N, C-alpha and C positions, 0 to 999 in steps of 0.2 A: 296964398290960397290954400286948403286943407284936401290931403288924399287919403284913398283907402282902397285897400286892391280885397273883393270878394268874389264869391260864386254866386248869381242872380239865379233868386228863386219862380221857376215858374209859374204862369199864372194860375194851373188847374191848382197845385201845391200852395199857392199864394192863397186861394180863395178859402181853401180849407184851412190854414191856419188863422184867417182871419177868424173862420165862421168858429175855431177852439177860441181864440182871444175873445170873439163876442160873449161864450159861453161865461167865462175866465171871468169877466168883470162884471157878471151879476152877483159875484161872492161880497163886490164893494170895497176890495181892498185897494187900499192910497197909492195904483199905478200910474205913472206916466206912460202909457201904450203907446207903442210902436206903430206909426202909420201903414197900414196892410201894403201901399206903395212901396215905403222905405228897407221891406223887409229882405235880405240878406246874410249869407253867411261870413265874416269877415274873417280874412287870413292872416291880412296884414294892415294896421293902421300907419301910414306913413305922416300925420299931422299937418305940419305946416312946410310945404317945399319950393323952391323958385322953379320955374318954369324950365331953365336948365337941364335941369335931373331928371325930365318926362323922357326924353329920347333910352336912358340907360336904366328906367325904371319899365319900362314898356319892353327893354331889351330881356331884363331879369324876366318878366312874364311871361314870354316867349318861349325862354328856352326851357322855365320851367314846365311848360303845359306840354312841347313838343316832347319832353322828356317822358311823359305819363300817358297812360290809355281813360278814356273816359269810363265813369262809374257811377254806381246808384247810392244814394243813402238814404236811411230808411229814420224817423224819427221817431223818439218814442222818451215817453216820462217829461214830466215837468219839474224844476227845480230851480235853485237860486243860487247867486255866489254870495260870497260871505257866508251865512247861515241861514236857517227859517229863525234865529233868535235878531240876526242884526241882517236883513236882505236889505243887497243893493239892487241886484239885476234877476229879474225872473228871465228864465231861459225854456225853450223846446231842446231836451236833450239828442243826440245822436246814436243810434245803436247799430244798424250797419254801415261802413263807410269812415265811423270814427277812425280807424286807422288810416286809411286813403289821405285824407283832408287833413291829420296832423302831416304827413309823412310830404305833401303837397305844400303845406303852410312851413314846414321847417325848411323844404329845399327853395322855396319862396325867400325868406329870410335868409339864409345862407347865399343867395345869388345878388339879393340886394346887400348886403355887407360887402361882398368881393367888389361890387360897384362903388363903395363907398357911401353906402344908404341906407343907415339905421332905423329900425322900424320901430315905433313907441314902447311897444311891448315888452323890448328885449329884457332877459332877464326871467319873464315872466312864461311859465310852460303852454302851448297852444291847448285849449280846452276844446273841443268841437260844440258847438250849439250854438241855438239860432235864439237872440233876444228877442223876447217877447214885450217886454217893458222894463223901469226903473223905480225901484219902490221910492216914494216922496217920503212915505213914514212907514210906524207899523202896522197903522190899526189897520183893522179887520184882517191881518197878513197871516193869522192864524185860519182864520174862517177859510181863506185859501189852499192853505196848506192843506186843510181837513180837506177840502173837497175837490183839490187837482189832483188827489191820489183815488179818487175815484171816477174820473173821468179818463177814458180808457183813448187814446192816440191811435184814430185809426188806420188802417192800412194804408189809406188814400194819402198818406200824410209821408212820401217817399218823392226822390225826383232825383234827375239824373246830374251829375256833376261835369259838364263838358266844356267849360268853357270859363276862363276867368276874365274879370271886369276890375278896369283902373275908374274909381269913381271920382269926382270931384262932390266935396259937401260944401253946403251955402248955408249957414247961416241964418236965420230970419226969425222976427217976432213970434212968428206962426210954427217956428221949427225948421228943423236942417230940412235939405230939397239934396236929391244926388242925382247929377248928371254923367253919364258913361261916358267917358275922355278917351278909352283905349280898351281892346280886346283880345284874347290870348284862345283858342281854341284846342280842347285836348282830342286829340286822334281818338276815333269810335275804337271802341273796345270790337274784337273778332266776336262775330256772332250776332252784334248790338244791332 
């Protein structure tokens, strides 16, 4: 079984991101778009894991979440991993809340490592982002690049980070589907 730990996207934010992806699709870039129901902010990709490790993973999640207050993220800007000359992943950036997400991901990685569980992204620094799609080729990538800069990311593209979810990823010919199998809530911030 394949697993990852992520922050879920609330419905209102999910709908706003889906609308943004619909606008971006019009530019014809050769991108395999993430299904709206699969949008999430990945904190740690664990890959294949035996069931026996699930209690340790849940404990690491809960300890990490208990030590932090809930916070908000605000999305801003569209970019790519690798570069626009060699685009691999199209993402929506995070402005406010990026530091807190990095701290959360780093803390989670340390707790998992202490439990003997290495995440697959080890050695790569965490970069807060929301994956919108993966490029299949560079076809119309420049058109998307030029157009993406002109699309404002609305203030509605913000959300709370108030829980972590352990997901199981199930692969099929239709694409991946995700099942939540554990959750850890972050305590509410004062005055929230």
